[in-house]
N, C-alpha and C positions, 0 to 999 in steps of 0.2 A: 542340556544347554550348558555351555562352559561358564565357569565362574570367572568373572573379570575383576581382578583386584586392583589396588592402587599402584602396584608395581607395573602391571600391564598398561594401565592408563598413562603412567609416566613415560614408559618406553614409547608408546604411540605418539605422545606429545613431543618428545625429543625428535623423533623421526620426522614429524610434520614440520617442526621448526627447522630442521636441517634441509628439508626439501624446499620449503617455500621461503624461508628467511624471515627475519623479524620485521622487515618493512612491509611485506605483503600479508602478514597475518591479520592485522585489523580489518583490511578490506575483505579478506576471506571470511572472517567471522561475521562481518556485516552482511555480506551476500548470503551466507548460510542462514542467518537469522531472518532475512527478508524472505528467503525461499521457504523456510519452515513456517513463517507467519502466513504466507500466501497459501501454502498447502493446508494449514489448519483452517483458514477462512473458507477454502473451497470445500473442505470436508463438512464443516458446520453449516455451510450455506450462508454465511455472513457475507454481505456485499458492501463495497465501499461507496456505492452510489448514494447511500443514505447520508453520508457526510456532505455531499455537494447540495443535496436538497435542503438540509438544515441550515446551511450557510447562505442560502438564497441565490446560488449560482445558476440554477436552472429556471427557466421561464415556462409556465404552463401554457397550453394552447389557448385557454380562455383569456388569460391576461395579455397574450400576444395579440389576440383578436381585438380586445378593447383598446390597446395602444394603436393599432392600425386604424380603427374607426375614429379615434380621437384625432389622429393626424390628418385624416381625410376630411373632417368637418371644416367648413370655412369659418374663419374667425369672424366674430360679431363686429361689425363696423358701425360706430355711432357717430 
């Protein structure tokens, strides 16, 4: 395996800067970070669906049935 030193890394960074330009580098870094995070999450089996459950965005089937039954009951008229 080749030894990669600081000089080689600096040369690669200069070439990337020349190719993509300073305006596109932040977007490129963000997209690479997102891609690496998604790849890591898929490898570890971590799922983002847990976040929506904890925040209460999803409705379970039982609670949906209860809401339908409550809406279908006639109101008490006194």
